[in-house]
C-alpha positions in Angstrom: -45.9 52.5 -60.5 -44.2 49.1 -60.4 -45.9 45.8 -61.0 -46.1 45.0 -57.3 -47.9 48.2 -56.5 -50.3 47.7 -59.4 -51.0 44.1 -58.3 -51.6 45.3 -54.7 -54.1 47.9 -55.9 -56.1 45.3 -57.9 -56.0 42.8 -55.0 -57.2 45.5 -52.6 -60.0 46.3 -55.1 -60.8 42.5 -55.3 -61.1 43.0 -59.1 -60.0 39.6 -60.5 -60.6 40.5 -64.2 -58.3 43.5 -64.1 -55.9 41.6 -61.9 -55.7 38.7 -64.4 -55.2 41.1 -67.3 -52.2 42.5 -65.5 -51.0 39.0 -64.7 -51.1 38.0 -68.3 -49.1 41.1 -69.2 -46.6 40.3 -66.4 -46.1 36.8 -67.7 -44.9 38.1 -71.1 -41.8 39.7 -69.5 -38.6 38.2 -70.9 -36.6 38.6 -67.7 -37.9 37.2 -64.4 -37.3 39.1 -61.2 -37.5 36.1 -58.8 -37.8 38.2 -55.6 -40.6 40.2 -57.1 -42.4 37.0 -58.3 -42.1 35.4 -54.9 -43.5 38.6 -53.2 -46.4 38.6 -55.7 -47.3 35.0 -55.2 -47.2 35.4 -51.4 -49.4 38.4 -51.8 -51.9 36.5 -53.9 -51.8 33.6 -51.4 -52.9 35.8 -48.6 -55.6 37.6 -50.6 -59.3 36.9 -51.5 -58.1 36.2 -55.1 -56.2 33.1 -54.2 -59.0 30.7 -55.0 -59.9 32.1 -58.4 -56.2 32.5 -59.3 -55.7 28.8 -58.4 -57.6 27.8 -61.5 -55.0 29.6 -63.7 -51.8 28.6 -62.1 -50.6 26.8 -65.3 -50.4 30.3 -66.9 -47.4 30.9 -64.7 -45.4 27.9 -66.0 -43.8 29.6 -68.9 -42.5 32.3 -66.6 -41.4 29.7 -64.1 -39.4 27.8 -66.8 -37.3 30.9 -67.4 -35.9 30.7 -63.8 -32.4 29.2 -64.0 -31.4 29.0 -60.4 -32.6 25.6 -59.0 -33.3 27.0 -55.5 -35.3 29.9 -56.9 -37.2 27.6 -59.2 -38.1 25.3 -56.3 -39.4 28.2 -54.1 -41.5 29.7 -56.9 -43.1 26.3 -57.8 -43.8 25.6 -54.1 -45.9 28.8 -54.0 -47.6 27.9 -57.3 -48.6 24.5 -55.9 -49.8 26.1 -52.7 -52.2 28.1 -54.9 -53.3 25.6 -57.5 -56.8 24.1 -57.3 -57.1 22.1 -60.6 -54.8 19.1 -59.7 -54.1 18.6 -63.4 -51.8 15.8 -64.7 -49.3 18.4 -65.9 -49.0 20.0 -62.5 -48.8 16.6 -60.9 -46.0 15.5 -63.2 -44.0 18.8 -62.7 -44.4 18.6 -58.9 -43.4 14.9 -58.9 -40.3 15.6 -61.0 -39.0 18.5 -58.9 -39.5 16.6 -55.6 -37.8 13.6 -57.1 -34.9 15.8 -58.1 -34.6 17.4 -54.7 -35.5 14.5 -52.4 -35.0 11.4 -54.6 -32.4 9.9 -52.2 -34.8 10.1 -49.3 -35.4 6.4 -48.1 -39.0 7.4 -47.2 -39.6 9.2 -50.5 -42.5 7.0 -51.7 -44.2 6.9 -48.3 -44.0 10.7 -48.1 -45.3 11.1 -51.7 -48.3 9.1 -50.6 -48.9 11.3 -47.6 -48.9 14.5 -49.6 -51.3 13.1 -52.3 -48.9 12.5 -55.2 -49.3 8.8 -55.4 -52.9 9.0 -56.6 -52.3 12.5 -58.0 -55.9 13.5 -57.4 -55.5 16.2 -54.7 -52.0 17.6 -54.1 -52.4 21.3 -53.3 -49.5 22.4 -51.1 -47.6 19.1 -51.9 -44.1 20.6 -52.0 -44.5 22.6 -48.8 -46.0 19.5 -47.1 -43.1 17.3 -48.3 -40.6 19.8 -46.9 -42.5 19.7 -43.6 -42.4 15.9 -43.5 -38.7 15.9 -44.4 -38.1 18.4 -41.5 -40.1 16.4 -39.0 -37.4 14.8 -36.9 -36.9 14.7 -33.2 -35.4 17.9 -31.9 -36.3 20.0 -34.9 -38.2 23.2 -34.4 -41.4 24.4 -36.1 -43.8 27.4 -35.9 -47.5 26.9 -35.2 -49.4 29.5 -37.2 -52.6 29.2 -35.1 -51.4 30.7 -31.8 -49.2 28.1 -30.1 -45.9 29.7 -31.1 -42.6 28.0 -31.6 -42.4 24.3 -30.8 -40.0 21.4 -30.7 -40.7 18.0 -32.2 -40.5 15.3 -29.6 -41.6 12.3 -31.6 -42.9 11.4 -35.1 -44.9 8.3 -36.1 -45.4 7.5 -39.8 -47.7 4.6 -38.8 -50.1 6.7 -36.9 -49.4 9.7 -39.1 -48.9 11.8 -36.0 -46.3 14.2 -34.6 -45.8 15.0 -30.9 -44.6 18.5 -30.0 -44.0 20.9 -27.1 -44.9 24.6 -27.7 -43.9 27.8 -26.0 -47.4 29.2 -25.5 -49.3 26.1 -24.4 -48.4 23.7 -21.6 -47.8 20.0 -22.0 -47.1 17.9 -25.1 -49.5 18.1 -28.0 -50.4 15.4 -30.6 -51.1 16.6 -34.1 -52.1 14.5 -37.0 -50.2 15.0 -40.2 -53.3 16.5 -41.8 -53.5 19.2 -39.1 -49.7 19.6 -39.2 -49.9 20.5 -42.9 -52.4 23.3 -42.1 -50.7 24.8 -39.1 -46.9 24.0 -38.9 -44.1 25.8 -40.6 -40.6 24.2 -40.6 -37.9 26.4 -39.1 -34.2 25.8 -39.9 -31.9 25.4 -37.0 -30.3 28.8 -37.5 -33.7 30.6 -37.6 -34.2 33.3 -35.0 -37.3 31.7 -33.5 -35.6 28.2 -33.5 -32.6 29.5 -31.7 -34.6 31.5 -29.2 -36.7 28.5 -28.4 -34.1 25.8 -28.4 -31.2 27.7 -26.7 -32.1 31.1 -25.4 -29.0 31.2 -23.1 -26.7 30.9 -26.1 -28.6 33.5 -28.0 -28.5 35.9 -24.9 -24.7 35.5 -24.8 -24.4 36.2 -28.5 -26.7 39.2 -28.2 -24.5 40.7 -25.5 -21.3 39.9 -27.4 -22.6 41.0 -30.8 -26.0 42.7 -30.6 -25.9 43.8 -34.3 -25.7 40.2 -35.5 -28.7 39.2 -33.4 -30.7 42.2 -34.6 -29.8 41.3 -38.2 -30.9 37.7 -37.6 -34.2 38.9 -36.2 -34.9 41.3 -39.1 -33.9 38.6 -41.7 -36.2 36.0 -40.3 -39.1 38.1 -39.0 -39.1 41.0 -41.4 -39.1 44.8 -40.6 -39.6 45.6 -36.9 -40.1 48.8 -34.9 -38.1 49.4 -31.8 -41.1 48.3 -29.7 -41.5 45.1 -31.7 -37.8 44.4 -31.4 -38.3 44.7 -27.6 -41.3 42.3 -27.7 -39.2 39.7 -29.5 -36.1 40.0 -27.3 -36.9 41.4 -23.9 -37.3 38.7 -21.2 -37.3 36.0 -23.9 -33.6 36.6 -24.6 -32.4 39.7 -22.7 -33.5 39.9 -19.0 -36.0 42.8 -18.5 -33.7 44.4 -15.8 -30.9 44.6 -18.4 -33.0 45.6 -21.4 -32.6 49.4 -21.3 -28.8 49.3 -20.9 -28.5 46.6 -23.6 -30.8 48.3 -26.1 -29.0 51.7 -25.6 -25.7 50.1 -26.6 -27.2 48.0 -29.3 -29.1 50.9 -30.8 -26.0 52.9 -31.2 -24.2 50.0 -32.9 -27.2 49.2 -35.1 -27.3 52.8 -36.3 -23.8 52.5 -37.6 -24.3 49.1 -39.3 -24.2 49.1 -43.0 -26.7 46.3 -43.4 -29.5 47.7 -41.2 -31.6 50.7 -42.3 -32.5 52.6 -39.2 -35.8 54.5 -39.1 -36.3 58.2 -38.9 -39.1 58.0 -36.2 -39.8 55.6 -33.4 -43.0 54.3 -35.1 -41.1 53.3 -38.3 -39.4 49.9 -38.6 -35.8 48.8 -38.8 -35.1 47.0 -42.1 -32.4 44.7 -43.3 -30.8 45.8 -46.6 -30.2 43.4 -49.4 -26.6 44.6 -49.7 -24.4 46.6 -47.4 -24.5 50.4 -47.9 -21.2 52.2 -47.2 -21.4 55.1 -44.9 -19.9 57.3 -47.6 -22.7 56.3 -50.0 -25.3 57.0 -47.3 -23.9 60.4 -46.7 -23.7 61.2 -50.4 -27.4 60.1 -50.8 -28.4 62.1 -47.8 -26.8 65.4 -48.9 -27.8 65.0 -52.5 -31.4 65.3 -51.4 -30.8 68.4 -49.2 -31.6 71.9 -50.5 -32.1 73.6 -47.1 -28.9 75.1 -45.6 -29.8 74.0 -42.0 -30.6 70.5 -43.1 -27.3 70.2 -45.0 -25.3 71.4 -42.1 -27.1 69.1 -39.7 -26.8 66.0 -42.0 -23.1 66.6 -42.6 -22.4 67.1 -38.9 -24.3 64.0 -37.9 -22.5 61.8 -40.4 -19.0 63.0 -39.5 -19.9 62.7 -35.8 -21.2 59.2 -36.1 -18.8 58.0 -38.8 -15.6 59.9 -38.5 -13.7 57.4 -40.7 -15.5 58.6 -43.8 -13.1 61.6 -43.7 -10.2 59.3 -44.4 -11.6 59.0 -47.9 -10.1 62.0 -49.7 -12.8 62.2 -52.3 -15.5 62.3 -49.6 -13.5 65.0 -47.7 -13.1 67.0 -50.9 -16.8 66.8 -51.7 -17.7 67.7 -48.2 -15.4 70.8 -48.2 -16.9 71.9 -51.5 -20.5 71.5 -50.2 -19.8 73.5 -47.0 -17.7 76.2 -48.6 -20.4 76.5 -51.3 -22.8 77.6 -48.5 -20.6 80.5 -47.7 -21.2 82.0 -51.1 -25.0 82.1 -50.8 -26.4 85.6 -50.6 -29.3 84.6 -48.3 -27.0 82.9 -45.7 -28.0 83.8 -42.2 -25.3 84.8 -39.6 -25.9 81.7 -37.4 -25.6 79.5 -40.5 -22.3 81.3 -41.5 -20.9 80.7 -38.0 -21.8 77.0 -38.1 -20.3 76.6 -41.6 -17.0 78.2 -40.5 -16.9 76.1 -37.3 -17.6 72.9 -39.3 -14.7 73.6 -41.7 -12.4 74.3 -38.8 -13.5 71.4 -36.5 -13.7 68.6 -39.0 -11.6 69.6 -42.0 -8.8 71.3 -40.2 -9.2 74.7 -41.9 -8.2 76.9 -39.0 -8.7 80.2 -40.9 -12.4 79.5 -40.8 -12.3 79.2 -37.0 -10.9 82.7 -36.9 -13.6 83.9 -39.2 -16.3 82.4 -36.9 -14.6 84.0 -33.9 -14.7 87.4 -35.6 -18.4 87.1 -36.4 -19.2 86.3 -32.7 -17.1 89.0 -31.2 -18.3 91.7 -33.5 -22.0 90.8 -33.3 -24.4 93.4 -31.9 -26.7 90.7 -30.6 -24.4 87.8 -29.5 -27.1 86.0 -27.5 -29.6 85.9 -30.3 -26.8 84.7 -32.7 -25.7 81.9 -30.4 -29.2 80.9 -29.5 -30.0 80.3 -33.2 -27.1 77.9 -33.6 -28.7 74.5 -33.9 -25.6 72.2 -33.5 -25.0 71.9 -29.7 -21.1 71.5 -29.9 -20.9 74.5 -32.1 -23.1 76.5 -29.7 -20.8 75.6 -26.9 -17.7 76.6 -28.9 -19.4 79.9 -29.7 -20.0 80.4 -26.0 -16.3 79.7 -25.3 -15.4 82.5 -27.7 -17.8 84.8 -25.9 -16.2 83.8 -22.5 -12.7 84.8 -23.6 -13.4 87.6 -26.0 -16.3 89.7 -24.7 -16.5 91.9 -21.5 -20.3 91.3 -21.3 -19.9 87.5 -21.2 -21.5 87.0 -17.8 -24.8 88.6 -18.9 -24.8 86.5 -22.1 -24.1 83.4 -20.1 -26.8 84.1 -17.5 -29.4 84.7 -20.3 -28.4 81.5 -22.0 -28.5 79.6 -18.7 -32.1 80.8 -18.1 -33.3 80.0 -21.6 -31.5 76.9 -22.9 -33.1 73.5 -22.3 -29.9 71.5 -23.1 -28.4 70.0 -19.9 -24.9 69.8 -21.3 -24.9 73.5 -22.1 -26.3 74.4 -18.6 -23.5 72.3 -17.0 -20.8 74.3 -19.0 -22.5 77.6 -18.3 -22.9 77.2 -14.5 -19.3 76.0 -14.2 -18.0 79.1 -15.9 -20.3 81.4 -14.0 -19.5 80.0 -10.6 -15.7 80.3 -11.4 -16.1 84.1 -11.5 -17.2 86.0 -8.3 -18.9 88.8 -10.1 -20.8 86.4 -12.4 -21.7 84.2 -9.4 -23.3 87.2 -7.6 -25.5 87.8 -10.6 -26.4 84.1 -10.6 -27.4 84.4 -6.9 -29.7 87.2 -7.7 -31.3 85.2 -10.5 -31.8 82.1 -8.3 -33.2 84.2 -5.4 -35.8 85.5 -7.9 -36.4 82.0 -9.1 -37.1 80.8 -5.5 -39.7 83.5 -5.1 -41.3 82.9 -8.5 -40.5 79.3 -9.6 -43.4 79.2 -12.1 -41.5 81.8 -14.2 -39.0 79.1 -15.3 -40.2 75.7 -14.1 -37.8 73.6 -16.2 -34.8 75.6 -14.9 -36.0 75.3 -11.3 -36.4 71.5 -11.5 -32.9 71.2 -13.1 -31.3 73.3 -10.5 -33.2 71.5 -7.7 -31.4 68.3 -8.8 -28.1 70.0 -8.7 -28.8 71.3 -5.1 -29.9 67.8 -4.0 -26.6 66.3 -5.3 -24.7 69.1 -3.5 -22.8 70.0 -6.7 -19.5 71.7 -5.8 -19.2 75.4 -5.9 -22.9 76.2 -6.8 -25.1 78.5 -4.6 -27.6 77.0 -2.2 -25.9 73.6 -2.0 -25.9 73.8 1.8 -28.6 72.5 4.2 -30.4 75.8 4.3 -30.4 76.2 0.5 -31.6 72.6 0.1 -34.5 73.4 2.4 -35.5 76.5 0.5 -35.4 74.7 -2.8 -37.5 71.8 -1.4 -40.2 74.3 -0.3 -40.0 76.0 -3.7 -40.2 72.6 -5.4 -43.5 71.7 -3.7 -44.9 75.2 -4.2 -44.1 74.9 -7.9 -45.7 71.4 -8.1 -48.9 72.7 -6.6 -49.1 75.7 -9.0 -48.4 73.5 -12.1 -51.0 70.9 -11.3 -53.8 72.8 -12.9 -51.9 73.3 -16.2 -52.4 70.4 -18.7 -49.3 71.5 -20.7 -47.1 70.8 -17.7 -48.2 67.1 -17.2 -44.8 65.7 -18.3 -42.9 68.0 -16.0 -45.2 67.1 -13.1 -44.6 63.4 -13.8 -40.9 64.1 -13.8 -41.1 66.0 -10.5 -43.1 63.2 -8.9 -40.6 60.6 -10.0 -37.7 62.7 -8.6 -39.4 62.7 -5.2 -40.6 59.1 -5.1 -37.8 57.1 -6.7 -35.7 54.8 -4.6 -38.3 54.9 -1.8 -38.2 58.7 -1.4 -34.5 58.8 -1.1 -34.4 62.6 -2.0 -36.8 63.4 0.8 -35.0 61.2 3.3 -31.7 63.1 2.6 -33.3 66.6 2.5 -35.3 66.5 5.7 -32.7 64.7 7.8 -31.3 67.3 10.3 -34.0 69.9 9.5 -35.9 71.6 12.3 -39.3 70.4 13.5 -41.0 73.6 12.1 -39.4 73.1 8.7 -40.6 69.4 8.6 -44.2 70.5 9.6 -44.2 73.1 6.9 -42.9 70.5 4.4 -45.8 68.1 5.3 -48.3 71.0 4.9 -47.0 71.9 1.4 -47.0 68.3 0.4 -50.6 67.9 1.5 -51.6 70.6 -1.0 -50.1 68.8 -3.9 -52.9 66.7 -5.6 -50.2 64.6 -7.4 -49.4 62.9 -4.1 -51.8 60.1 -3.2 -52.9 59.3 0.3 -50.4 56.5 0.3 -47.6 58.9 -0.6 -48.6 61.4 2.1 -48.5 58.5 4.7 -45.0 57.6 3.7 -43.9 61.3 3.8 -45.4 61.6 7.3 -43.7 58.4 8.4 -40.3 59.8 7.1 -41.0 63.0 9.1 -41.7 61.0 12.2 -38.3 59.3 11.9 -36.7 62.8 12.0 -38.9 64.2 14.7 -40.8 61.4 16.6 -43.0 63.9 18.4 -44.7 64.6 15.1 -46.0 61.0 15.1 -47.5 61.4 18.5 -49.2 64.7 17.7 -50.5 63.5 14.4 -53.6 61.3 14.4 -53.1 58.0 12.7 -54.8 57.8 9.4 -57.7 55.5 8.9 -56.3 52.1 8.1 -59.5 51.2 6.3 -58.5 53.6 3.6 -55.3 51.6 2.9 -54.7 51.5 -0.9 -53.9 47.8 -0.6 -57.5 47.0 0.3 -60.2 47.1 -2.4 -63.4 48.2 -0.7 -66.6 47.1 -2.4 -70.3 46.5 -1.9 -71.6 43.0 -2.0 -73.1 43.8 -5.4 -69.8 45.0 -6.8 -68.0 41.9 -5.4 -70.4 39.6 -7.2 -70.2 41.5 -10.4 -66.4 41.3 -10.4 -66.6 37.5 -9.7 -68.9 37.2 -12.7 -66.6 39.2 -14.9 -63.6 37.0 -14.0 -65.7 33.9 -14.8 -66.8 35.4 -18.2 -63.2 36.2 -19.2 -61.8 32.8 -18.2 -64.5 30.6 -19.6 -65.9 32.5 -22.6 -63.8 35.4 -23.9 -60.4 33.7 -23.7 -61.8 30.7 -25.5 -63.3 32.8 -28.2 -60.1 34.8 -28.6 -58.1 31.5 -29.0 -60.4 30.7 -32.0 -59.9 34.2 -33.4 -56.1 33.8 -33.2 -56.3 30.4 -34.9 -58.6 31.9 -37.7 -56.3 34.8 -38.2 -53.2 32.5 -38.4 -54.8 30.7 -41.3 -54.9 33.9 -43.3 -51.2 33.6 -44.1 -48.0 35.7 -43.5 -47.9 36.9 -39.9 -45.8 39.9 -40.7 -48.6 41.8 -42.4 -51.6 40.0 -40.9 -53.6 42.8 -39.1 -56.3 40.3 -38.0 -53.6 38.3 -36.2 -52.1 41.3 -34.5 -55.5 42.5 -33.4 -56.3 39.1 -32.0 -53.0 38.9 -30.1 -53.6 42.4 -28.7 -57.0 41.3 -27.5 -55.5 38.2 -25.8 -53.0 40.5 -24.1 -55.8 42.8 -22.9 -57.9 39.9 -21.6 -55.0 38.3 -19.8 -54.1 41.7 -18.3 -57.7 42.3 -17.1 -58.0 38.8 -15.8 -54.8 39.1 -13.8 -55.7 42.5 -12.5 -59.2 41.6 -11.4 -58.0 38.3 -9.8 -55.3 40.2 -7.8 -57.9 42.8 -6.7 -60.4 40.1 -5.7 -57.9 38.6 -3.4 -57.6 42.1 -1.7 -61.3 42.9 -1.8 -63.3 43.5 1.4 -67.1 44.0 1.5 -68.1 47.1 3.4 -70.1 46.6 6.6 -71.7 49.0 9.0 -68.8 48.5 11.4 -66.3 49.7 8.8 -67.8 53.2 8.4 -67.0 56.1 10.7 -69.9 58.3 11.7 -68.0 61.4 12.7 -65.6 61.7 9.7 -65.5 61.0 6.0 -64.5 57.4 5.2 -65.3 54.6 2.7 -69.1 54.1 2.8 -69.8 57.7 3.6 -72.5 59.9 1.9 -71.0 63.4 2.0 -72.9 66.6 1.3 -70.5 69.4 0.1 -71.0 73.1 -0.4 -68.9 74.8 -3.1 -67.8 78.5 -3.2 -71.0 79.4 -5.1 -73.1 77.8 -2.2 -74.2 75.0 -4.5 -74.7 71.7 -2.5 -73.7 68.4 -4.1 -73.9 64.9 -2.6 -71.2 62.3 -3.2 -71.0 58.7 -2.1 -67.5 57.2 -1.4 -67.1 53.5 -2.3 -64.6 51.3 -3.9 -63.3 51.4 -7.6 -65.7 48.6 -8.7 -68.8 50.6 -7.6 -67.7 54.1 -8.8 -70.1 55.8 -11.2 -69.5 59.4 -12.2 -73.1 59.8 -13.5 -74.5 59.2 -10.0 -71.7 60.9 -8.0 -70.3 57.7 -6.6 -66.5 58.2 -6.1 -63.8 55.7 -5.7 -62.0 56.2 -2.4 -58.8 56.0 -4.6 -59.8 59.1 -6.6 -58.0 62.4 -5.9 -61.3 64.2 -5.0 -62.2 61.4 -2.5 -58.7 61.4 -1.0 -59.1 65.1 -0.3 -62.2 64.4 1.8 -61.2 61.3 3.7 -60.7 61.9 7.4 -62.4 65.3 7.4 -65.4 66.2 9.7 -68.6 68.2 9.4 -67.8 71.9 9.0 -64.2 71.4 7.8 -63.0 73.1 4.6 -60.6 71.6 2.1 -59.1 72.7 -1.2 -59.2 70.7 -4.5 -58.0 72.0 -7.8 -57.9 75.6 -6.6 -61.5 75.4 -5.3 -62.6 75.4 -1.6 -65.3 73.0 -0.4 -67.1 72.8 3.0 -68.4 69.5 4.4 -72.1 70.0 5.5 -73.3 66.6 6.5 -71.9 63.0 6.7 -74.1 59.9 6.5 -73.4 56.3 5.6 -74.7 54.0 2.9 -76.6 51.8 5.5 -78.7 54.7 6.9 -82.3 54.9 5.6 
């Protein structure tokens, strides 16, 4: 365990005695690791041990004196003076001397020495940092406010009034700060700091980010520390890169960052990107990666990924030689699996030009008794495709293997290749037709494949079966049947979401295209199938019905207009619910937001924001409060208090009390109100809930289905009846 880890343990335990014993041992080291010492002092400064340690700062002076680099010496002493609490003459003299050495030519040196407490030398904690801030405080310079106001620009400075005027990104208007408050809350930012550039000239930073995204990400990581992909987005999206351009920009930037020698990319999305101290060559990264691999599959995957992402490493003959030795070494293993042997041969052929290994791989595939199982177990997709190409040209049973792979693979690129080859052969295409016919009758057998092929049919891909109008209609019916069947399966939620997005994106463009030119009977059947899908809201069904009316206007005349009072844009509520929401908005705006601002300011005072969990929690709370305030305010503007005149007596509507009978003849009563009044414990439903939407517009005696259960409406009353 290194010193930093041991110190961190004692700091976490808040055991000052053991901590100080370790500190005394640390101070006896002959060689000073400046970076480690700076991290340690920063760690102490943010901890509960800062105050007791402040009494023993002078014990660090012998270690400090060993530092030869003037810049490092200055930074270390700055942290020591931030921590000191004794204000001894020795510390005062050392602080005065180093400031004189660094700022002696400053025409305002004596005045600034007075302001930081070094004229009387009775109280000068933080004197070096405070002097740096004073020297930085000039019009146009940028600072960071550590109590929640964000980055700010200095507009004016007055030594007479001991006051600075600033504009900040998170608060409106100009703010006046006394020097005393500035010392506690402001951190000077150099002109090339990421935050300074983002605040002072975001347009220039945006241009640089688009021209050289890696440089901007490096700058961000250097100045703000390690960041996850989500945190990188928080710092750049909208503030630098417009939100509409973010996905495209980050996709390109992410690929370049991955190849950068200075940035360490994370393994998972929750892990951060880090800036390395020195560049790490791709050859060294590859060597480090394969040195730690003992598993054959991992070694093949790692080697493939590196030569795919960094093909130039093969120009290094030593790397090429090492790689060849590693892969050929796998072929000598007694426990090598057939699919691993095939991949090793294909690797040597594809990347190292050893064509004899390509012939060996081909022989293994052609002679295999179970070619499908062999290819299915090949992990590297390009090698799997190449193995399929061997099957296509070398085996008489290729069409059956291709169809089985088409049905079972989940890789879109492979499916594209497979269907292209299958459709190019009449005999294979007939087999595909039989498979698709079965899929149309039983789409739940292979939901992923059905949805994939549905998209091909919608786009009218050339040469594939069912790409005509009749085929599109059959697949649309099957699509809705599949959606209805999958809705009760929690494991299919992601697929249901994908299916819904396919239907609804671009203002239901898919539906517009598919039902255009269809018969009236087909469109009526389509609306019936859609009504059975609980995923579609009442609003969705209204849109689908209006699209159907465009195709066949008579459907609009035959179909009763839906209750406009159930419009999703209106928030129905009782008077009590309206008043409660008003009170909640008042409480957030006048009490909770103010308290949260104090929490942010208190958390800021704890130190380094990069590892300040209290600060992050306070910011998250601010985001939640702002989100809730915005949402409730918008809803209040759309709210309407329910009156007697708003409630239908002959059908279920907002304000109805509905008595339902389930298949077991149990009778349950539900009240339908707005989302603010909903209460599951007392059977009060929001009219926006799926269950309520299934009831709306129905009359006494009508049956309806919800989640594969049938219900009958027995009575309908309203909330104003006694």
